[in-house]
C-alpha positions as CSV (number, residue, x, y, z in Angstrom):
1,X,0.0,-0.1,0.0
2,X,1.5,3.3,-1.1
3,X,1.4,6.1,1.4
4,X,1.1,9.9,0.9
5,X,1.6,13.1,2.9
6,X,1.1,16.9,2.3
7,X,4.1,19.1,2.8
8,X,3.6,22.7,3.7
9,X,5.2,26.0,4.7
10,X,6.6,26.3,8.2
11,X,6.9,29.8,9.5
12,X,10.1,29.3,11.6
13,X,12.7,26.5,11.7
14,X,14.2,28.1,14.8
15,X,11.6,26.4,17.1
16,X,11.1,22.8,18.0
17,X,7.6,22.6,16.4
18,X,8.8,23.4,12.9
19,X,11.8,21.1,13.2
20,X,9.8,18.1,14.5
21,X,7.2,18.4,11.7
22,X,9.7,18.9,8.9
23,X,11.7,15.9,10.2
24,X,8.5,13.7,10.1
25,X,8.0,14.7,6.5
26,X,11.6,13.9,5.6
27,X,11.3,10.5,7.4
28,X,8.1,9.7,5.6
29,X,9.8,10.5,2.3
30,X,12.6,8.2,3.2
31,X,10.1,5.5,3.9
32,X,8.6,5.8,0.5
33,X,5.6,8.1,1.2
34,X,5.0,10.6,-1.6
35,X,4.5,14.4,-1.1
36,X,1.3,15.5,-2.9
37,X,1.7,19.1,-2.2
38,X,4.2,21.9,-2.8
39,X,7.8,21.5,-1.8
40,X,8.5,22.1,1.9
41,X,9.3,25.7,2.7
42,X,9.9,28.2,5.5
43,X,8.4,31.6,4.5
44,X,8.3,33.7,7.7
45,X,5.3,35.8,6.6
46,X,2.1,34.4,8.0
47,X,0.0,35.8,5.2
48,X,2.2,34.5,2.3
49,X,2.7,31.2,4.2
50,X,-1.1,30.7,4.6
51,X,-1.8,31.4,0.9
52,X,0.9,29.0,-0.2
53,X,-0.4,26.4,2.3
54,X,-4.0,26.7,1.0
55,X,-3.0,26.2,-2.7
56,X,-0.5,23.5,-1.9
57,X,-3.0,21.5,0.2
58,X,-5.7,22.1,-2.4
59,X,-3.4,20.7,-5.2
60,X,-2.5,17.8,-2.9
61,X,-6.1,16.9,-2.2
62,X,-6.9,16.9,-5.9
63,X,-4.0,14.5,-6.5
64,X,-4.8,12.3,-3.5
65,X,-5.8,8.9,-4.9
66,X,-9.1,7.2,-3.8
67,X,-8.8,4.5,-1.1
68,X,-5.1,5.4,-0.4
69,X,-3.2,6.0,2.9
70,X,-2.6,9.6,4.0
71,X,-0.3,10.5,6.9
72,X,-1.2,13.8,8.6
73,X,0.3,15.8,11.4
74,X,-1.7,17.6,14.1
75,X,-2.1,20.4,14.7
76,X,-2.6,21.7,11.2
77,X,-4.1,25.1,12.2
78,X,-6.6,26.4,9.6
79,X,-6.7,23.4,7.2
80,X,-7.2,20.2,9.4
81,X,-11.0,20.0,8.7
82,X,-10.5,20.7,5.0
83,X,-7.9,17.9,4.6
84,X,-9.9,15.4,6.7
85,X,-13.2,16.1,4.8
86,X,-11.7,15.5,1.4
87,X,-9.6,12.5,2.6
88,X,-12.7,10.9,4.0
89,X,-14.7,11.7,0.9
90,X,-12.0,9.8,-1.0
91,X,-12.3,6.9,1.5
92,X,-8.7,7.1,2.5
93,X,-7.0,5.5,5.5
94,X,-5.6,8.2,7.7
95,X,-2.7,8.1,10.0
96,X,-2.2,11.1,12.4
97,X,1.0,12.0,14.1
98,X,0.1,14.0,17.2
99,X,2.7,16.7,18.1
100,X,0.6,18.7,20.6
101,X,-2.7,18.4,22.4
102,X,-3.7,22.0,23.0
103,X,-6.2,21.0,25.8
104,X,-3.4,19.4,27.8
105,X,-1.3,22.5,27.2
106,X,-4.0,24.7,28.6
107,X,-4.7,26.4,25.2
108,X,-8.3,25.4,24.8
109,X,-11.0,24.6,27.3
110,X,-12.7,21.8,25.4
111,X,-11.1,18.4,25.2
112,X,-14.2,17.0,23.2
113,X,-13.7,19.6,20.4
114,X,-10.0,18.9,20.1
115,X,-10.5,15.1,20.2
116,X,-12.9,15.4,17.3
117,X,-10.2,16.9,15.1
118,X,-7.7,14.3,16.1
119,X,-9.6,11.0,16.2
120,X,-11.3,11.5,12.8
121,X,-8.2,9.4,11.8
122,X,-8.0,5.6,11.6
123,X,-4.9,5.4,13.9
124,X,-3.0,8.0,15.8
125,X,0.7,8.2,16.9
126,X,1.2,9.8,20.3
127,X,4.3,10.8,22.3
128,X,4.3,8.3,25.2
129,X,2.4,6.0,27.4
130,X,1.1,8.8,29.6
131,X,-0.4,10.6,26.6
132,X,-1.8,7.3,25.3
133,X,-3.5,6.8,28.7
134,X,-5.1,10.2,28.6
135,X,-6.6,9.4,25.1
136,X,-7.9,6.1,26.5
137,X,-9.4,7.8,29.5
138,X,-11.4,9.9,26.9
139,X,-12.8,6.7,25.5
140,X,-10.9,6.9,22.3
141,X,-11.5,3.6,20.4
142,X,-9.1,3.9,17.4
143,X,-5.6,2.3,17.6
144,X,-3.0,4.4,19.5
145,X,0.7,3.9,18.8
146,X,3.4,5.2,21.1
147,X,6.4,7.0,19.5
148,X,8.7,6.8,22.4
149,X,10.9,9.9,21.5
150,X,10.9,12.3,18.6
151,X,13.6,11.8,16.0
152,X,16.0,14.6,15.1
153,X,17.4,14.4,11.5
154,X,20.6,16.2,10.6
155,X,22.3,16.2,7.1
156,X,25.8,16.6,8.5
157,X,25.9,13.6,10.8
158,X,26.1,13.2,14.5
159,X,27.6,16.1,16.5
160,X,31.0,15.2,17.8
161,X,31.9,18.2,20.0
162,X,30.9,16.4,23.3
163,X,32.3,13.0,22.5
164,X,35.4,13.5,24.5
165,X,33.6,14.9,27.6
166,X,34.7,12.7,30.5
167,X,32.2,14.0,33.1
168,X,34.7,16.0,35.2
169,X,33.2,18.3,37.7
170,X,31.8,20.9,37.8
171,X,29.3,19.7,35.2
172,X,28.1,22.0,32.4
173,X,24.4,21.7,32.1
174,X,22.8,22.7,28.8
175,X,19.4,24.3,28.5
176,X,17.9,24.9,24.9
177,X,14.7,26.8,24.7
178,X,12.9,30.1,24.7
179,X,13.3,32.6,27.5
180,X,10.4,34.9,26.5
181,X,7.9,36.7,28.9
182,X,6.7,34.2,31.6
183,X,8.5,31.2,30.0
184,X,11.1,29.4,32.0
185,X,11.6,32.3,34.4
186,X,12.9,29.7,36.9
187,X,16.2,29.9,35.1
188,X,17.1,33.2,36.7
189,X,16.6,31.6,40.2
190,X,19.3,29.0,39.6
191,X,21.9,31.5,40.9
192,X,20.2,31.3,44.4
193,X,20.7,27.6,44.7
194,X,23.6,25.4,45.8
195,X,25.6,25.0,42.6
196,X,29.1,24.0,43.4
197,X,29.0,21.0,41.0
198,X,27.4,22.7,38.0
199,X,27.1,25.7,35.7
200,X,24.6,26.4,32.9
201,X,25.1,26.9,29.2
202,X,22.0,28.4,27.7
203,X,20.9,28.4,24.0
204,X,17.7,30.1,22.7
205,X,16.0,33.4,22.1
206,X,14.9,35.9,24.7
207,X,17.4,35.6,27.4
208,X,17.7,38.8,29.5
209,X,20.8,39.5,31.6
210,X,18.9,42.3,33.5
211,X,16.8,39.6,35.2
212,X,19.9,37.9,36.8
213,X,19.8,37.6,40.6
214,X,23.6,38.3,40.8
215,X,26.2,39.9,38.7
216,X,27.0,38.6,35.2
217,X,30.5,37.7,36.4
218,X,29.2,35.6,39.4
219,X,26.3,34.0,37.7
220,X,26.4,30.4,36.7
221,X,24.3,31.2,33.6
222,X,26.3,31.5,30.4
223,X,24.1,32.6,27.5
224,X,25.5,31.3,24.2
225,X,22.9,32.7,21.8
226,X,20.2,31.4,19.5
227,X,20.6,29.2,16.5
228,X,18.3,27.6,13.9
229,X,17.2,24.1,14.9
230,X,19.4,22.4,12.2
231,X,22.5,24.4,13.4
232,X,22.2,24.4,17.2
233,X,23.0,20.8,17.5
234,X,26.6,21.5,16.4
235,X,26.9,24.4,18.7
236,X,25.8,22.9,22.0
237,X,28.5,22.0,24.5
238,X,28.2,20.5,27.8
239,X,27.9,17.4,30.2
240,X,24.1,17.1,30.6
241,X,20.9,18.4,29.0
242,X,18.1,19.8,31.2
243,X,14.4,19.2,30.6
244,X,12.6,21.4,33.0
245,X,9.9,24.0,32.1
246,X,7.8,26.5,34.0
247,X,8.3,29.2,36.6
248,X,9.6,27.4,39.6
249,X,12.8,25.5,40.6
250,X,10.8,23.4,43.1
251,X,8.7,21.7,40.4
252,X,7.6,22.0,36.8
253,X,4.6,24.4,37.3
254,X,2.5,26.5,35.1
255,X,1.0,25.4,31.8
256,X,4.5,24.6,30.3
257,X,5.6,22.7,33.3
258,X,2.4,20.6,33.8
259,X,2.4,19.7,30.1
260,X,5.6,17.8,30.7
261,X,3.4,15.1,32.4
262,X,2.2,14.3,28.9
263,X,4.5,15.4,26.2
264,X,7.9,14.5,24.8
265,X,9.9,17.9,24.7
266,X,11.8,18.1,21.4
267,X,14.8,19.4,23.3
268,X,15.2,15.9,24.9
269,X,16.1,14.5,21.4
270,X,18.4,17.4,20.7
271,X,20.3,16.7,23.9
272,X,20.6,13.0,23.1
273,X,21.6,13.8,19.6
274,X,24.5,16.0,21.0
275,X,25.7,13.0,23.0
276,X,24.4,14.4,26.4
277,X,22.8,12.5,29.2
278,X,19.5,14.1,30.3
279,X,18.4,15.6,33.7
280,X,14.6,15.6,33.8
281,X,11.8,16.3,36.3
282,X,10.8,13.0,37.8
283,X,7.1,13.5,37.1
284,X,7.7,14.2,33.4
285,X,6.3,11.7,31.0
286,X,9.7,11.5,29.2
287,X,11.4,10.5,32.5
288,X,10.3,6.8,31.9
289,X,12.2,6.7,28.6
290,X,15.3,8.3,30.2
291,X,15.3,5.7,33.0
292,X,14.4,2.7,30.9
293,X,17.3,3.5,28.5
294,X,19.7,4.5,31.4
295,X,20.6,7.8,29.7
296,X,20.1,10.2,32.5
297,X,18.8,11.1,36.0
298,X,15.5,12.4,37.4
299,X,15.1,15.1,40.0
300,X,12.0,16.3,41.8
301,X,13.3,19.7,42.9
302,X,16.3,21.6,41.4
303,X,17.6,22.4,44.9
304,X,18.6,18.8,45.1
305,X,20.5,18.8,41.8
306,X,23.9,19.9,43.3
307,X,23.7,17.0,45.8
308,X,22.8,14.4,43.2
309,X,25.7,15.5,40.9
310,X,28.1,15.5,43.8
311,X,27.4,11.8,44.4
312,X,27.5,10.9,40.7
313,X,30.7,9.0,39.9
314,X,32.7,9.4,36.7
315,X,32.0,5.7,35.9
316,X,28.3,6.2,36.2
317,X,28.4,9.3,34.0
318,X,30.4,7.5,31.3
319,X,28.0,4.5,31.3
320,X,25.2,7.0,30.7
321,X,27.1,8.5,27.8
322,X,27.7,5.1,26.3
323,X,24.0,4.4,26.4
324,X,23.1,7.8,24.9
325,X,25.4,6.9,21.9
326,X,23.2,4.0,21.1
327,X,19.9,6.0,21.3
328,X,21.1,8.9,19.2
329,X,22.0,6.7,16.3
330,X,18.4,5.7,16.1
331,X,17.1,9.3,16.6
332,X,19.2,10.8,13.7
333,X,18.2,8.0,11.4
334,X,14.4,8.5,12.0
335,X,14.2,5.0,13.6
336,X,11.5,5.9,16.2
337,X,9.0,7.3,13.7
338,X,9.8,4.6,11.2
339,X,8.8,2.0,13.8
340,X,5.7,3.8,14.8
341,X,4.5,4.3,11.1
342,X,5.1,0.6,10.4
343,X,3.0,-0.4,13.5
344,X,0.3,2.1,12.3
345,X,0.2,0.6,8.8
346,X,-0.4,-2.8,10.4
347,X,-3.6,-1.4,12.1
348,X,-5.3,-0.1,9.1
Protein backbone atom coordinates (compact mmCIF):
# COMPACT_ATOMS: atom_id res chain seq x y z
CA UNK A 1 0.00 0.00 0.00
CA UNK A 2 1.53 3.31 -1.09
CA UNK A 3 1.40 6.16 1.39
CA UNK A 4 1.12 9.92 0.94
CA UNK A 5 1.63 13.11 2.93
CA UNK A 6 1.17 16.82 2.29
CA UNK A 7 4.14 19.09 2.86
CA UNK A 8 3.57 22.74 3.70
CA UNK A 9 5.18 26.00 4.72
CA UNK A 10 6.64 26.27 8.22
CA UNK A 11 6.91 29.81 9.55
CA UNK A 12 10.05 29.24 11.61
CA UNK A 13 12.67 26.52 11.73
CA UNK A 14 14.19 28.11 14.85
CA UNK A 15 11.61 26.42 17.07
CA UNK A 16 11.04 22.80 17.96
CA UNK A 17 7.57 22.62 16.41
CA UNK A 18 8.84 23.40 12.92
CA UNK A 19 11.82 21.07 13.20
CA UNK A 20 9.76 18.14 14.50
CA UNK A 21 7.22 18.39 11.67
CA UNK A 22 9.75 18.88 8.88
CA UNK A 23 11.69 15.89 10.21
CA UNK A 24 8.52 13.78 10.09
CA UNK A 25 8.00 14.77 6.46
CA UNK A 26 11.60 13.88 5.60
CA UNK A 27 11.36 10.51 7.37
CA UNK A 28 8.09 9.70 5.61
CA UNK A 29 9.76 10.52 2.30
CA UNK A 30 12.66 8.19 3.13
CA UNK A 31 10.11 5.46 3.90
CA UNK A 32 8.59 5.80 0.43
CA UNK A 33 5.65 8.10 1.20
CA UNK A 34 5.02 10.63 -1.57
CA UNK A 35 4.45 14.35 -1.02
CA UNK A 36 1.36 15.48 -2.93
CA UNK A 37 1.70 19.19 -2.16
CA UNK A 38 4.22 21.92 -2.85
CA UNK A 39 7.82 21.51 -1.76
CA UNK A 40 8.51 22.08 1.94
CA UNK A 41 9.33 25.75 2.67
CA UNK A 42 9.90 28.21 5.53
CA UNK A 43 8.39 31.55 4.51
CA UNK A 44 8.32 33.72 7.68
CA UNK A 45 5.33 35.83 6.55
CA UNK A 46 2.09 34.44 7.99
CA UNK A 47 -0.03 35.81 5.13
CA UNK A 48 2.21 34.48 2.35
CA UNK A 49 2.65 31.16 4.18
CA UNK A 50 -1.11 30.73 4.60
CA UNK A 51 -1.77 31.44 0.91
CA UNK A 52 0.91 28.96 -0.15
CA UNK A 53 -0.43 26.35 2.25
CA UNK A 54 -3.98 26.72 0.93
CA UNK A 55 -3.02 26.25 -2.70
CA UNK A 56 -0.49 23.51 -1.90
CA UNK A 57 -2.99 21.56 0.20
CA UNK A 58 -5.74 22.02 -2.41
CA UNK A 59 -3.44 20.69 -5.14
CA UNK A 60 -2.49 17.76 -2.90
CA UNK A 61 -6.11 16.87 -2.19
CA UNK A 62 -6.89 16.92 -5.91
CA UNK A 63 -3.96 14.55 -6.49
CA UNK A 64 -4.83 12.27 -3.53
CA UNK A 65 -5.83 8.85 -4.93
CA UNK A 66 -9.07 7.23 -3.81
CA UNK A 67 -8.74 4.57 -1.09
CA UNK A 68 -5.09 5.43 -0.42
CA UNK A 69 -3.22 5.98 2.86
CA UNK A 70 -2.61 9.56 4.00
CA UNK A 71 -0.30 10.46 6.88
CA UNK A 72 -1.22 13.78 8.53
CA UNK A 73 0.29 15.80 11.36
CA UNK A 74 -1.68 17.53 14.11
CA UNK A 75 -2.07 20.45 14.71
CA UNK A 76 -2.57 21.73 11.16
CA UNK A 77 -4.11 25.04 12.25
CA UNK A 78 -6.57 26.36 9.65
CA UNK A 79 -6.66 23.40 7.26
CA UNK A 80 -7.23 20.26 9.35
CA UNK A 81 -10.99 20.04 8.69
CA UNK A 82 -10.47 20.67 4.98
CA UNK A 83 -7.88 17.90 4.64
CA UNK A 84 -9.88 15.39 6.68
CA UNK A 85 -13.14 16.10 4.81
CA UNK A 86 -11.64 15.46 1.37
CA UNK A 87 -9.59 12.47 2.56
CA UNK A 88 -12.73 10.90 4.04
CA UNK A 89 -14.69 11.70 0.88
CA UNK A 90 -12.03 9.79 -1.05
CA UNK A 91 -12.33 6.92 1.47
CA UNK A 92 -8.68 7.11 2.48
CA UNK A 93 -7.05 5.49 5.49
CA UNK A 94 -5.63 8.25 7.72
CA UNK A 95 -2.68 8.09 10.10
CA UNK A 96 -2.19 11.13 12.35
CA UNK A 97 1.05 12.01 14.13
CA UNK A 98 0.08 14.02 17.22
CA UNK A 99 2.62 16.74 18.05
CA UNK A 100 0.61 18.75 20.57
CA UNK A 101 -2.66 18.39 22.44
CA UNK A 102 -3.74 21.96 23.06
CA UNK A 103 -6.20 21.00 25.78
CA UNK A 104 -3.41 19.39 27.82
CA UNK A 105 -1.28 22.47 27.14
CA UNK A 106 -3.98 24.75 28.56
CA UNK A 107 -4.62 26.42 25.20
CA UNK A 108 -8.28 25.38 24.86
CA UNK A 109 -11.05 24.58 27.34
CA UNK A 110 -12.76 21.78 25.43
CA UNK A 111 -11.14 18.35 25.24
CA UNK A 112 -14.13 17.06 23.24
CA UNK A 113 -13.74 19.58 20.40
CA UNK A 114 -10.03 18.88 20.06
CA UNK A 115 -10.51 15.13 20.16
CA UNK A 116 -12.93 15.36 17.24
CA UNK A 117 -10.17 16.94 15.16
CA UNK A 118 -7.64 14.27 16.10
CA UNK A 119 -9.58 11.01 16.18
CA UNK A 120 -11.27 11.44 12.81
CA UNK A 121 -8.23 9.34 11.82
CA UNK A 122 -7.96 5.55 11.57
CA UNK A 123 -4.92 5.40 13.85
CA UNK A 124 -2.95 7.99 15.81
CA UNK A 125 0.69 8.15 16.94
CA UNK A 126 1.21 9.84 20.32
CA UNK A 127 4.31 10.79 22.32
CA UNK A 128 4.36 8.29 25.17
CA UNK A 129 2.37 5.96 27.41
CA UNK A 130 1.10 8.84 29.59
CA UNK A 131 -0.41 10.59 26.56
CA UNK A 132 -1.85 7.29 25.33
CA UNK A 133 -3.45 6.74 28.75
CA UNK A 134 -5.09 10.17 28.57
CA UNK A 135 -6.59 9.37 25.15
CA UNK A 136 -7.87 6.04 26.46
CA UNK A 137 -9.43 7.81 29.46
CA UNK A 138 -11.36 9.94 26.94
CA UNK A 139 -12.80 6.67 25.54
CA UNK A 140 -10.90 6.90 22.27
CA UNK A 141 -11.56 3.67 20.37
CA UNK A 142 -9.15 3.87 17.43
CA UNK A 143 -5.66 2.26 17.65
CA UNK A 144 -3.03 4.37 19.45
CA UNK A 145 0.68 3.88 18.74
CA UNK A 146 3.38 5.18 21.12
CA UNK A 147 6.33 6.96 19.49
CA UNK A 148 8.76 6.83 22.43
CA UNK A 149 10.85 9.90 21.55
CA UNK A 150 10.96 12.30 18.60
CA UNK A 151 13.62 11.77 15.97
CA UNK A 152 15.98 14.62 15.09
CA UNK A 153 17.37 14.42 11.56
CA UNK A 154 20.59 16.19 10.54
CA UNK A 155 22.28 16.16 7.13
CA UNK A 156 25.82 16.57 8.47
CA UNK A 157 25.88 13.56 10.78
CA UNK A 158 26.11 13.19 14.54
CA UNK A 159 27.57 16.15 16.44
CA UNK A 160 30.99 15.24 17.83
CA UNK A 161 31.88 18.20 20.04
CA UNK A 162 30.85 16.42 23.25
CA UNK A 163 32.26 12.98 22.46
CA UNK A 164 35.43 13.53 24.52
CA UNK A 165 33.63 14.85 27.61
CA UNK A 166 34.69 12.60 30.50
CA UNK A 167 32.25 13.94 33.08
CA UNK A 168 34.67 15.99 35.14
CA UNK A 169 33.15 18.34 37.73
CA UNK A 170 31.79 20.93 37.77
CA UNK A 171 29.33 19.69 35.16
CA UNK A 172 28.16 21.99 32.38
CA UNK A 173 24.39 21.65 32.08
CA UNK A 174 22.78 22.71 28.80
CA UNK A 175 19.35 24.27 28.49
CA UNK A 176 17.96 24.89 24.99
CA UNK A 177 14.68 26.75 24.65
CA UNK A 178 12.91 30.09 24.73
CA UNK A 179 13.27 32.65 27.51
CA UNK A 180 10.38 34.93 26.57
CA UNK A 181 7.92 36.64 28.91
CA UNK A 182 6.69 34.20 31.56
CA UNK A 183 8.49 31.26 29.99
CA UNK A 184 11.14 29.40 31.98
CA UNK A 185 11.59 32.31 34.39
CA UNK A 186 12.90 29.78 36.94
CA UNK A 187 16.20 29.90 35.06
CA UNK A 188 17.11 33.21 36.71
CA UNK A 189 16.58 31.64 40.18
CA UNK A 190 19.29 29.02 39.65
CA UNK A 191 21.89 31.46 40.95
CA UNK A 192 20.18 31.35 44.37
CA UNK A 193 20.65 27.55 44.72
CA UNK A 194 23.61 25.45 45.79
CA UNK A 195 25.63 25.00 42.62
CA UNK A 196 29.19 23.97 43.37
CA UNK A 197 28.93 21.01 41.01
CA UNK A 198 27.39 22.64 37.94
CA UNK A 199 27.09 25.70 35.69
CA UNK A 200 24.59 26.40 32.91
CA UNK A 201 25.10 26.88 29.18
CA UNK A 202 21.97 28.45 27.66
CA UNK A 203 20.85 28.36 24.01
CA UNK A 204 17.74 30.05 22.64
CA UNK A 205 15.98 33.37 22.09
CA UNK A 206 14.86 35.94 24.66
CA UNK A 207 17.45 35.64 27.44
CA UNK A 208 17.68 38.84 29.51
CA UNK A 209 20.82 39.54 31.57
CA UNK A 210 18.92 42.29 33.44
CA UNK A 211 16.88 39.59 35.20
CA UNK A 212 19.93 37.94 36.82
CA UNK A 213 19.79 37.60 40.62
CA UNK A 214 23.52 38.28 40.82
CA UNK A 215 26.18 39.96 38.70
CA UNK A 216 26.97 38.61 35.25
CA UNK A 217 30.46 37.70 36.46
CA UNK A 218 29.19 35.68 39.43
CA UNK A 219 26.27 34.03 37.64
CA UNK A 220 26.40 30.34 36.68
CA UNK A 221 24.25 31.22 33.64
CA UNK A 222 26.29 31.54 30.45
CA UNK A 223 24.12 32.59 27.50
CA UNK A 224 25.51 31.25 24.21
CA UNK A 225 22.93 32.71 21.82
CA UNK A 226 20.14 31.49 19.54
CA UNK A 227 20.59 29.28 16.50
CA UNK A 228 18.32 27.60 13.90
CA UNK A 229 17.21 24.08 14.82
CA UNK A 230 19.47 22.43 12.24
CA UNK A 231 22.52 24.40 13.43
CA UNK A 232 22.20 24.43 17.23
CA UNK A 233 23.06 20.72 17.54
CA UNK A 234 26.58 21.50 16.36
CA UNK A 235 26.91 24.45 18.76
CA UNK A 236 25.78 22.87 22.03
CA UNK A 237 28.57 21.98 24.43
CA UNK A 238 28.18 20.49 27.89
CA UNK A 239 27.86 17.45 30.14
CA UNK A 240 24.07 17.12 30.55
CA UNK A 241 20.90 18.49 28.97
CA UNK A 242 18.14 19.81 31.24
CA UNK A 243 14.43 19.16 30.61
CA UNK A 244 12.61 21.46 33.05
CA UNK A 245 9.90 23.96 32.14
CA UNK A 246 7.77 26.47 34.01
CA UNK A 247 8.27 29.22 36.56
CA UNK A 248 9.64 27.39 39.62
CA UNK A 249 12.80 25.52 40.59
CA UNK A 250 10.76 23.43 43.07
CA UNK A 251 8.68 21.66 40.43
CA UNK A 252 7.63 22.05 36.82
CA UNK A 253 4.68 24.37 37.34
CA UNK A 254 2.53 26.58 35.12
CA UNK A 255 1.04 25.42 31.82
CA UNK A 256 4.42 24.63 30.27
CA UNK A 257 5.58 22.72 33.33
CA UNK A 258 2.44 20.66 33.79
CA UNK A 259 2.39 19.77 30.10
CA UNK A 260 5.60 17.80 30.75
CA UNK A 261 3.40 15.15 32.39
CA UNK A 262 2.13 14.27 28.90
CA UNK A 263 4.51 15.43 26.17
CA UNK A 264 7.95 14.58 24.85
CA UNK A 265 9.88 17.87 24.69
CA UNK A 266 11.79 18.06 21.42
CA UNK A 267 14.82 19.37 23.34
CA UNK A 268 15.19 15.88 24.83
CA UNK A 269 16.00 14.51 21.40
CA UNK A 270 18.36 17.42 20.74
CA UNK A 271 20.35 16.72 23.90
CA UNK A 272 20.62 13.01 23.15
CA UNK A 273 21.66 13.79 19.58
CA UNK A 274 24.46 15.96 21.01
CA UNK A 275 25.69 13.03 23.09
CA UNK A 276 24.41 14.43 26.39
CA UNK A 277 22.78 12.44 29.20
CA UNK A 278 19.53 14.10 30.30
CA UNK A 279 18.40 15.59 33.62
CA UNK A 280 14.61 15.61 33.80
CA UNK A 281 11.79 16.32 36.26
CA UNK A 282 10.82 13.00 37.85
CA UNK A 283 7.09 13.53 37.09
CA UNK A 284 7.67 14.25 33.40
CA UNK A 285 6.32 11.63 31.01
CA UNK A 286 9.68 11.44 29.22
CA UNK A 287 11.40 10.45 32.48
CA UNK A 288 10.33 6.82 31.91
CA UNK A 289 12.16 6.77 28.58
CA UNK A 290 15.27 8.29 30.20
CA UNK A 291 15.34 5.75 33.03
CA UNK A 292 14.48 2.72 30.89
CA UNK A 293 17.33 3.50 28.52
CA UNK A 294 19.66 4.53 31.39
CA UNK A 295 20.58 7.77 29.68
CA UNK A 296 20.15 10.27 32.49
CA UNK A 297 18.84 11.12 35.94
CA UNK A 298 15.57 12.41 37.39
CA UNK A 299 15.10 15.11 40.00
CA UNK A 300 11.98 16.30 41.84
CA UNK A 301 13.34 19.70 42.94
CA UNK A 302 16.26 21.60 41.42
CA UNK A 303 17.58 22.45 44.88
CA UNK A 304 18.55 18.75 45.12
CA UNK A 305 20.47 18.77 41.84
CA UNK A 306 23.84 19.86 43.27
CA UNK A 307 23.77 17.04 45.83
CA UNK A 308 22.80 14.45 43.19
CA UNK A 309 25.63 15.52 40.91
CA UNK A 310 28.12 15.50 43.78
CA UNK A 311 27.37 11.82 44.41
CA UNK A 312 27.53 10.87 40.71
CA UNK A 313 30.72 8.99 39.90
CA UNK A 314 32.68 9.37 36.70
CA UNK A 315 32.04 5.70 35.91
CA UNK A 316 28.27 6.22 36.20
CA UNK A 317 28.44 9.28 33.94
CA UNK A 318 30.46 7.48 31.27
CA UNK A 319 28.02 4.55 31.33
CA UNK A 320 25.16 6.98 30.64
CA UNK A 321 27.08 8.52 27.75
CA UNK A 322 27.66 5.06 26.30
CA UNK A 323 23.92 4.37 26.41
CA UNK A 324 23.15 7.80 24.91
CA UNK A 325 25.33 6.94 21.94
CA UNK A 326 23.13 3.96 21.09
CA UNK A 327 19.88 5.94 21.31
CA UNK A 328 21.14 8.90 19.28
CA UNK A 329 22.04 6.68 16.32
CA UNK A 330 18.39 5.69 16.12
CA UNK A 331 17.17 9.28 16.59
CA UNK A 332 19.26 10.74 13.74
CA UNK A 333 18.19 7.96 11.37
CA UNK A 334 14.46 8.48 12.00
CA UNK A 335 14.19 5.08 13.64
CA UNK A 336 11.47 5.88 16.16
CA UNK A 337 8.96 7.31 13.69
CA UNK A 338 9.81 4.58 11.20
CA UNK A 339 8.82 1.93 13.75
CA UNK A 340 5.66 3.81 14.76
CA UNK A 341 4.50 4.28 11.15
CA UNK A 342 5.05 0.60 10.39
CA UNK A 343 2.99 -0.34 13.46
CA UNK A 344 0.27 2.07 12.34
CA UNK A 345 0.19 0.58 8.84
CA UNK A 346 -0.45 -2.82 10.38
CA UNK A 347 -3.54 -1.42 12.13
CA UNK A 348 -5.29 -0.12 9.01
